[in-house]
Structures are given as structure tokens and as C-alpha cells.
C-alpha positions as MATLAB code, in Angstrom:
seq = 'MTSQEIKQLRLDYGKANGNPKISQEEFAVKVIGISARQYHRWENDESKPNRLAIKELKRIKKELDEYKK';
ca = [
      36.289  -66.947  -54.750;
      36.588  -70.648  -55.879;
      37.252  -73.313  -53.544;
      40.600  -73.854  -55.202;
      41.344  -70.224  -54.691;
      40.617  -70.250  -51.161;
      42.780  -73.298  -50.692;
      45.507  -71.684  -52.521;
      45.300  -68.569  -50.283;
      45.668  -70.672  -47.285;
      48.770  -72.416  -48.487;
      50.248  -69.017  -49.686;
      49.493  -67.428  -46.437;
      51.244  -70.475  -44.631;
      54.314  -70.120  -46.590;
      54.637  -66.553  -46.328;
      54.444  -66.897  -42.514;
      56.873  -69.538  -42.359;
      54.124  -72.244  -41.784;
      53.869  -73.923  -45.301;
      51.521  -76.804  -43.691;
      48.987  -74.367  -41.924;
      45.933  -76.355  -41.269;
      42.405  -75.566  -42.299;
      41.573  -75.161  -38.599;
      44.670  -72.721  -37.810;
      43.848  -70.573  -40.883;
      40.249  -70.427  -40.359;
      40.255  -69.659  -36.481;
      43.307  -67.460  -36.150;
      43.652  -65.808  -39.525;
      39.947  -65.325  -40.708;
      38.117  -65.589  -37.438;
      35.686  -68.326  -38.522;
      35.026  -71.913  -37.357;
      37.150  -74.594  -38.782;
      33.991  -76.300  -40.019;
      32.709  -73.432  -42.017;
      36.322  -73.002  -43.647;
      36.339  -76.739  -44.478;
      33.047  -76.265  -46.243;
      34.303  -73.428  -48.430;
      37.453  -75.313  -49.362;
      35.534  -78.426  -50.249;
      32.856  -76.489  -52.162;
      30.104  -77.400  -49.915;
      29.106  -73.640  -49.443;
      30.351  -70.278  -50.463;
      31.787  -67.492  -48.108;
      29.356  -64.646  -47.435;
      30.066  -61.073  -48.468;
      31.833  -60.084  -45.263;
      34.174  -63.256  -45.440;
      34.978  -62.676  -49.243;
      36.087  -59.032  -48.208;
      38.148  -60.312  -45.540;
      39.736  -63.190  -47.774;
      40.449  -60.482  -50.452;
      42.151  -58.323  -47.782;
      44.575  -61.192  -46.960;
      45.161  -61.888  -50.674;
      45.996  -58.151  -51.245;
      48.450  -58.250  -48.229;
      50.031  -61.427  -49.542;
      50.366  -59.873  -53.004;
      52.038  -56.715  -51.322;
      54.407  -59.077  -49.602;
      55.397  -60.936  -52.792;
      56.645  -57.700  -54.316;
];
């Protein structure tokens, strides 16, 4: 996933859950279960998620896609 896709996932998740302005910190800690700093680095293209994190991001995206139907 690209940094833009990760950011869009956060924003889409927030909208779907009634919190369109969900912060990086809230999404990282409460939704993905990682540190806010690590998430910030992904979204700002300073590092890439590992395989386990990508799997979790894809799971969240799949849930959102199902929700949109």
C-alpha cells in the first residue's frame, strides 16, 4: 500500500464510523494496534508497513468495502 492509500483508508474508516476527522494517533493505536509514530511514518512515506501490518490494513479495507455495499 502507498502512503496515499493508507491515508485514504484512515479517512474512509473515520467517515464510516462517524468520525471523519479521525486522527493518525487514534487510527494507529485503537484500530491497527501500533504506535502513532509508526503510523505517521507510513502516511508520510518515511517507512513501509511490514507484512503483518499490510495484512491488517487489507482486512480493514475489505471491511470498509463490504460496509459500502
